[in-house]
C-alpha positions as CSV (number, residue, x, y, z in Angstrom):
1,M,132.8,123.3,82.5
2,N,134.7,122.7,85.8
3,R,131.6,121.2,87.3
4,V,131.3,118.7,84.4
5,F,134.9,117.8,84.7
6,I,134.6,117.2,88.5
7,L,131.5,115.0,87.9
8,F,133.3,112.9,85.3
9,L,136.3,112.6,87.6
10,F,134.1,111.5,90.5
11,F,132.3,109.0,88.3
12,F,135.6,107.4,87.1
13,L,137.0,107.3,90.6
14,Q,133.9,105.5,91.8
15,V,134.1,103.0,89.0
16,G,137.8,102.5,89.7
17,L,137.2,101.9,93.4
18,K,134.5,99.4,92.6
19,M,136.7,97.5,90.2
20,K,139.5,97.5,92.7
21,A,137.2,96.2,95.5
22,Q,135.9,93.5,93.2
23,T,139.4,92.5,92.3
24,N,140.2,92.2,96.0
25,C,137.0,90.1,96.6
26,D,138.0,87.7,93.8
27,Q,141.5,87.4,95.3
28,N,139.9,86.7,98.7
29,L,138.0,83.8,97.1
30,K,141.1,82.4,95.6
31,Q,143.0,82.8,98.9
32,A,140.2,81.0,100.7
33,E,140.5,78.0,98.3
34,E,144.2,77.9,99.0
35,L,143.6,78.0,102.8
36,Y,141.0,75.2,102.5
37,N,143.4,73.0,100.4
38,N,146.1,73.5,103.0
39,G,143.7,72.4,105.8
40,D,143.5,75.9,107.4
41,Y,139.7,75.7,107.9
42,D,139.5,78.4,110.6
43,N,141.0,81.1,108.5
44,C,139.2,79.9,105.4
45,I,135.8,80.4,107.2
46,K,136.8,83.8,108.6
47,L,137.9,85.1,105.3
48,L,134.8,83.8,103.4
49,E,132.4,85.1,106.0
50,K,134.0,88.5,105.9
51,S,134.0,88.5,102.1
52,L,130.3,87.5,101.9
53,K,129.4,90.5,104.1
54,E,131.6,93.1,102.2
55,C,131.6,91.8,98.6
56,N,129.0,91.9,95.9
57,F,129.7,88.4,94.6
58,S,128.0,87.1,91.5
59,K,125.5,84.2,92.1
60,K,128.1,81.6,90.9
61,K,131.0,83.0,93.1
62,K,128.6,83.2,96.1
63,E,127.8,79.5,95.4
64,N,131.6,78.7,95.4
65,A,132.1,80.5,98.7
66,L,129.2,78.8,100.4
67,E,130.4,75.4,99.2
68,L,133.8,76.0,100.8
69,L,132.2,77.2,104.0
70,A,130.0,74.0,104.2
71,K,132.9,71.7,103.4
72,S,135.2,73.5,105.9
73,S,132.6,73.2,108.6
74,L,132.2,69.5,107.9
75,D,135.9,69.0,108.1
76,Q,135.8,70.6,111.5
77,D,132.9,68.2,112.5
78,N,130.6,71.2,112.9
79,M,127.4,69.7,111.4
80,L,125.0,72.4,112.6
81,Q,127.1,75.2,111.0
82,A,127.5,73.1,107.8
83,E,123.7,72.7,107.6
84,T,123.3,76.5,107.9
85,Y,125.7,77.0,105.0
86,V,124.0,74.4,102.8
87,R,120.6,76.1,103.4
88,S,122.2,79.4,102.3
89,L,123.7,77.6,99.3
90,L,120.2,76.2,98.2
91,K,118.6,79.5,98.9
92,N,121.1,81.2,96.6
93,N,120.5,78.5,94.0
94,P,117.4,76.3,94.6
95,Y,118.4,74.2,91.6
96,Y,122.0,73.6,92.8
97,E,123.4,70.3,91.4
98,L,126.2,68.4,92.9
99,K,129.3,68.2,90.7
100,E,130.2,64.8,89.3
101,T,133.9,65.5,90.1
102,S,133.2,66.2,93.8
103,T,135.4,64.2,96.1
104,H,133.8,65.4,99.4
105,E,131.4,62.6,100.2
106,D,130.1,64.1,103.5
107,F,129.2,67.3,101.6
108,D,127.3,65.4,98.9
109,L,125.4,63.4,101.5
110,L,124.4,66.6,103.4
111,V,123.1,68.3,100.3
112,K,121.0,65.3,99.4
113,K,119.3,65.5,102.9
114,F,117.5,68.7,101.7
115,D,114.5,69.1,99.5
116,V,113.6,72.3,97.6
117,L,109.9,72.9,97.2
118,P,108.3,75.6,95.0
119,L,106.4,77.2,97.9
120,F,104.7,80.2,96.3
121,S,104.1,80.6,92.5
122,I,102.2,83.0,90.4
123,G,100.8,82.3,87.0
124,L,98.9,83.6,83.9
125,R,96.3,81.4,82.1
126,N,94.8,81.7,78.7
127,A,91.7,79.6,78.3
128,G,89.0,78.9,75.8
129,V,85.7,78.6,77.8
130,Q,82.5,77.0,76.4
131,P,79.6,78.0,78.8
132,K,76.4,75.9,78.9
133,L,73.2,76.8,80.8
134,E,71.3,73.8,82.0
135,I,67.5,74.0,82.9
136,S,66.8,72.4,86.2
137,K,63.2,73.4,86.6
138,T,60.7,75.0,84.1
139,Y,58.1,77.7,84.8
140,S,55.4,79.0,82.5
141,I,52.9,81.8,82.1
142,L,50.8,80.9,79.1
143,E,49.5,77.6,77.9
144,N,50.6,76.2,74.5
145,V,54.0,78.0,74.9
146,D,57.1,75.9,75.2
147,Y,58.9,77.6,78.1
148,N,61.4,74.7,78.1
149,A,63.1,76.4,75.1
150,P,66.9,76.0,75.5
151,Y,69.2,78.7,76.8
152,K,71.5,79.2,73.8
153,T,74.9,80.6,75.0
154,N,77.4,82.5,72.9
155,K,80.4,80.7,71.4
156,T,83.7,80.0,73.1
157,I,85.0,82.8,75.3
158,L,88.7,83.6,75.3
159,L,89.9,84.5,78.8
160,Y,93.1,85.7,80.4
161,Y,93.4,85.6,84.1
162,G,96.0,85.2,86.9
163,Y,96.4,82.6,89.7
164,V,98.4,82.0,92.8
165,E,99.7,78.6,94.0
166,Y,100.9,77.5,97.4
167,E,102.6,74.1,97.6
168,F,102.0,73.1,101.3
169,R,103.2,69.6,100.8
170,K,105.6,68.1,98.2
171,N,103.7,67.8,94.9
172,I,100.4,68.9,96.5
173,S,99.3,72.5,96.2
174,I,96.3,74.9,96.9
175,N,95.4,77.2,94.0
176,V,93.3,80.3,93.7
177,D,92.2,82.0,90.4
178,I,90.6,85.4,89.9
179,V,88.5,85.5,86.7
180,N,86.4,88.2,85.2
181,F,84.1,87.1,82.4
182,S,80.7,87.6,80.7
183,I,78.4,85.3,78.9
184,Q,75.4,86.0,76.7
185,Y,72.4,83.8,76.0
186,N,69.1,83.9,74.2
187,R,65.8,82.2,74.3
188,N,63.4,82.0,71.4
189,F,59.8,80.7,71.7
190,S,56.3,81.4,70.3
191,K,52.6,80.8,70.7
192,N,51.3,79.0,67.6
193,L,51.2,81.6,64.9
194,D,50.2,84.5,67.2
195,W,53.6,85.8,68.2
196,T,57.3,85.1,68.5
197,M,59.5,86.3,71.3
198,L,63.2,86.6,71.5
199,Y,64.9,87.2,74.9
200,N,68.7,88.0,75.1
201,E,70.7,88.6,78.3
202,K,74.3,89.4,79.2
203,L,75.6,88.2,82.6
204,S,78.9,89.5,84.0
205,F,80.7,87.5,86.7
206,I,83.7,87.6,89.1
207,E,84.8,84.0,89.6
208,V,87.1,82.8,92.4
209,P,87.9,79.0,92.0
210,L,89.8,77.3,94.9
211,Y,91.2,73.9,94.2
212,V,93.9,71.4,95.1
213,K,96.4,70.1,92.6
214,K,98.3,66.8,92.8
215,Y,101.4,66.5,90.7
216,F,102.8,63.3,89.4
217,L,106.4,63.4,88.3
218,L,107.4,61.8,84.9
219,G,111.1,62.1,84.7
220,K,112.9,65.2,85.8
221,N,110.8,67.9,84.1
222,V,107.5,66.5,82.8
223,V,104.8,67.1,85.3
224,P,101.2,65.8,84.8
225,Y,98.6,66.7,87.4
226,A,94.9,66.3,88.5
227,S,92.9,69.0,90.3
228,L,89.6,69.1,92.3
229,G,87.9,72.0,94.1
230,A,85.1,74.5,94.2
231,G,84.4,78.0,93.0
232,Y,82.5,81.1,94.0
233,L,80.8,83.2,91.3
234,R,79.4,86.7,91.9
235,I,77.0,88.1,89.4
236,R,78.0,91.8,88.9
237,E,75.6,92.8,86.2
238,A,72.6,91.3,84.3
239,K,71.2,93.3,81.4
240,A,68.4,92.0,79.1
241,T,66.8,92.8,75.8
242,S,63.4,91.5,74.8
243,Q,61.6,91.5,71.4
244,I,58.2,90.3,70.4
245,A,56.7,90.2,66.9
246,Y,53.0,89.6,66.4
247,T,51.8,87.6,63.4
248,N,48.1,87.9,64.2
249,E,47.4,91.6,64.5
250,A,45.5,93.0,67.5
251,L,45.4,89.6,69.1
252,F,45.8,90.9,72.7
253,T,44.9,94.5,72.4
254,E,42.6,96.7,70.3
255,E,45.6,98.4,68.8
256,V,47.5,97.0,65.8
257,V,50.9,96.1,67.1
258,N,53.3,94.3,64.8
259,Y,56.6,94.6,66.8
260,S,57.8,95.7,70.2
261,S,61.3,95.8,71.7
262,T,62.8,96.9,75.1
263,G,66.6,97.0,75.7
264,N,68.9,97.5,78.6
265,I,66.6,96.0,81.2
266,D,68.3,95.6,84.5
267,V,67.4,92.1,85.8
268,L,70.1,91.9,88.5
269,S,67.5,91.7,91.2
270,M,66.0,88.6,89.6
271,R,69.4,86.8,89.8
272,N,71.1,85.0,92.6
273,K,74.2,87.2,93.0
274,N,76.1,84.5,95.0
275,N,76.6,81.2,93.2
276,F,78.8,78.1,93.7
277,E,80.3,75.4,91.5
278,W,82.4,72.3,91.7
279,L,85.4,71.8,89.4
280,A,87.7,69.0,88.3
281,G,90.6,69.1,85.8
282,A,93.8,67.6,84.6
283,G,96.9,68.8,82.7
284,I,100.5,68.2,81.9
285,G,103.4,70.5,81.9
286,F,107.1,71.1,81.6
287,K,109.0,72.6,84.5
288,F,112.5,74.1,84.2
289,K,113.8,75.6,87.4
290,N,111.3,78.3,88.5
291,L,109.4,78.4,85.2
292,G,106.5,76.1,84.3
293,I,104.4,75.8,81.2
294,F,101.1,73.7,81.3
295,I,98.3,72.6,79.0
296,D,95.2,71.6,80.9
297,A,91.4,71.0,80.7
298,R,88.8,71.8,83.3
299,Y,85.1,71.2,83.9
300,C,83.0,73.4,86.2
301,G,79.5,72.3,87.2
302,G,76.9,74.7,88.8
303,L,75.6,73.9,92.2
304,N,72.7,76.3,92.4
305,S,70.4,78.2,90.1
306,L,71.5,81.6,88.7
307,T,67.9,82.8,88.8
308,N,66.1,83.8,92.0
309,P,62.8,81.9,92.3
310,S,61.2,84.5,94.6
311,K,61.9,87.3,92.1
312,R,60.6,85.8,88.9
313,F,57.9,88.4,88.5
314,D,59.9,91.5,89.5
315,S,59.8,92.9,86.0
316,A,56.2,93.6,85.0
317,A,57.3,94.6,81.5
318,L,58.8,91.2,80.8
319,T,55.9,89.4,82.3
320,N,53.0,91.4,80.9
321,N,54.4,92.8,77.6
322,Y,56.6,89.8,76.5
323,F,55.1,86.9,78.5
324,Y,58.6,86.0,79.7
325,I,59.5,84.1,82.9
326,D,62.8,82.6,84.1
327,N,63.5,79.0,84.5
328,S,65.9,77.6,87.1
329,I,69.2,77.3,85.4
330,K,72.7,76.2,86.3
331,L,75.9,77.4,84.7
332,N,78.3,74.7,83.5
333,K,81.6,75.4,81.7
334,Y,84.2,73.4,79.7
335,E,87.7,74.9,79.6
336,L,90.8,74.2,77.6
337,G,93.8,76.4,78.3
338,I,97.5,77.0,78.5
339,S,99.3,78.5,81.5
340,I,102.7,79.7,82.5
341,S,103.8,79.9,86.1
342,Y,106.9,81.3,87.9
343,T,108.0,80.3,91.4
344,I,108.7,83.4,93.5
345,K,109.6,81.6,96.8
346,N,111.1,78.2,97.4
347,L,111.1,76.2,100.7
348,I,114.3,74.6,101.8
349,R,113.5,71.6,104.0
350,K,115.7,69.0,105.6
351,V,113.9,65.6,105.1
352,R,116.5,63.1,106.2
């Protein structure tokens, strides 16, 4: 019981001391304002510097203290020190706005000499992606079979992925996304009335797009942009299923075979694991302080074939049992999405 009482007493003593210390800090700020108004800039600066080291000011009170420090330095014609305090002021509040009632013209002019850039931002994007496989070269095994049959991809994929943005110049940034996605496609072709074959494959990718964004300001908060870049795609997995149904029994063998199917065929060795794409996009967003919300569209065009021409016949089962062969194909994608970003580091830069 005594221990509990001692703990409570210690807790309330700590709270009381903190409240007293905070009261003293608030009084120091008021005293500094009086010293500044009386023209005692040296003591005003000393008191505020001491208070900033010892006190846990709120963001707003710290802003008031840094304002007074910068104005006091300007009134002492100490421009370098005033610039240091203005940098600290903008670091404390990157979206600091000059007060309309301000009567310190030199302070206003000094603040306007600095720009605040959103240096590093992170974001999350939700996109609907429509993949399309384009045949660039057709290969065949049997005559009278249309091996140019289209690669029919699955419907729109819904993706969530993150990105990082680095604004190296004002309104121009480099962006990197990290995307994990899979697509499925099927091919369906036949030889006259003899047989019909259905091939289905699932491809899994890691995609890393790298692109440049150029922002165009429309007013204070509306931000349209255009983007251009390239991307790297790594095929992680390629699994296939093949089915064949004979309509003319015993056409190729002495046995009567009506239907055959093989699933979970690993065809990764028949794919180009490393692939590249170009991309272009545009969007428009609304930025408020460190937060941004964007709606955008993007097109990605494949630069090389996903299939490996030197490995087309690696699967004897596909070639001999299902008469299947790969074409050269490129992956193109249409994307429409919405993203949200947050700036985690700003750059304070003197521009005038």
